[in-house]
C-alpha positions in Angstrom: -48.8 -12.0 54.8 -47.5 -9.7 52.1 -49.6 -6.8 51.1 -49.4 -4.3 48.2 -50.8 -1.0 49.3 -54.1 -0.1 47.5 -53.3 -2.0 44.4 -55.6 -4.0 42.2 -55.3 -7.7 41.5 -54.1 -6.9 38.0 -51.5 -4.4 39.3 -50.2 -6.9 41.8 -50.1 -9.7 39.2 -48.0 -7.3 37.0 -45.6 -6.6 39.9 -45.2 -10.3 40.6 -44.6 -11.1 36.9 -41.8 -8.4 37.0 -40.3 -10.2 40.0 -40.3 -13.5 38.0 -43.6 -15.1 39.0 -44.5 -15.8 35.4 -46.3 -19.2 35.6 -50.1 -19.5 36.0 -50.9 -22.4 38.3 -54.3 -24.1 38.5 -55.7 -26.4 41.1 -58.1 -29.1 39.8 -58.9 -32.6 41.0 -56.7 -32.3 44.1 -53.7 -31.4 41.9 -51.7 -28.2 41.5 -50.2 -27.8 38.0 -48.8 -25.0 35.8 -51.5 -24.3 33.2 -50.6 -26.2 30.0 -48.2 -28.6 31.6 -48.8 -32.0 33.0 -46.4 -32.3 36.0 -48.5 -32.3 39.2 -47.0 -30.8 42.4 -47.5 -32.1 45.9 -47.7 -29.7 48.8 -44.2 -30.5 50.0 -42.9 -29.4 46.5 -44.5 -25.9 46.8 -43.6 -22.9 48.9 -46.2 -20.1 49.4 -44.1 -16.9 49.0 -46.9 -14.4 49.5 -50.6 -13.8 49.8 -52.6 -10.8 48.6 -56.2 -10.3 49.5 -58.6 -8.1 47.4 -62.0 -7.0 48.4 -64.8 -6.7 45.9 -65.3 -3.1 44.9 -69.1 -3.3 45.0 -69.9 -6.9 46.0 -68.3 -8.7 48.9 -68.7 -12.0 47.0 -66.1 -10.7 44.5 -63.3 -11.0 47.2 -60.3 -12.9 46.0 -56.8 -14.0 47.2 -53.7 -14.2 45.1 -50.9 -16.5 46.1 -47.4 -16.3 44.8 -45.7 -19.7 44.7 -42.3 -21.3 44.1 -41.8 -25.0 43.4 -38.8 -27.1 44.3 -37.9 -27.4 40.6 -37.7 -23.6 40.2 -41.1 -22.7 38.8 -42.4 -19.3 40.1 -46.0 -18.3 39.5 -49.4 -17.5 41.0 -52.8 -19.0 41.7 -56.0 -17.1 42.5 -58.9 -18.3 44.7 -62.1 -16.8 46.0 -61.9 -15.5 49.5 -64.3 -16.2 52.3 -67.3 -18.5 52.1 -66.8 -19.2 48.4 -63.1 -20.2 48.8 -61.9 -23.6 47.5 -61.5 -25.5 50.8 -59.5 -28.2 49.0 -57.0 -25.6 47.6 -56.7 -24.0 51.0 -55.9 -27.4 52.6 -53.3 -28.0 49.9 -51.6 -24.6 50.5 -51.8 -25.0 54.3 -49.7 -28.1 53.8 -47.2 -26.3 51.6 -44.1 -24.6 53.1 -44.5 -21.0 54.1 
């Protein structure tokens, strides 16, 4: 697991964007897509490049995890999920099937 030392979610997103991870992915209805585009990606078309966990400053339920992703057709971007009990189990299952 990759970690950025003591950085915020926004700082880490900015660093990843500078590294070319410019797309924003969303996971809905069992499908991963780039926001605003219609092409769905299957787990075997996605590589999880990095994971970055963030604890809530004042509330543990604010914990989140940021994934940097790369697709077989060259898209590079990120998707954010809650961390812990409120995580999207379906997204986690999808990413567990993706290459790492």
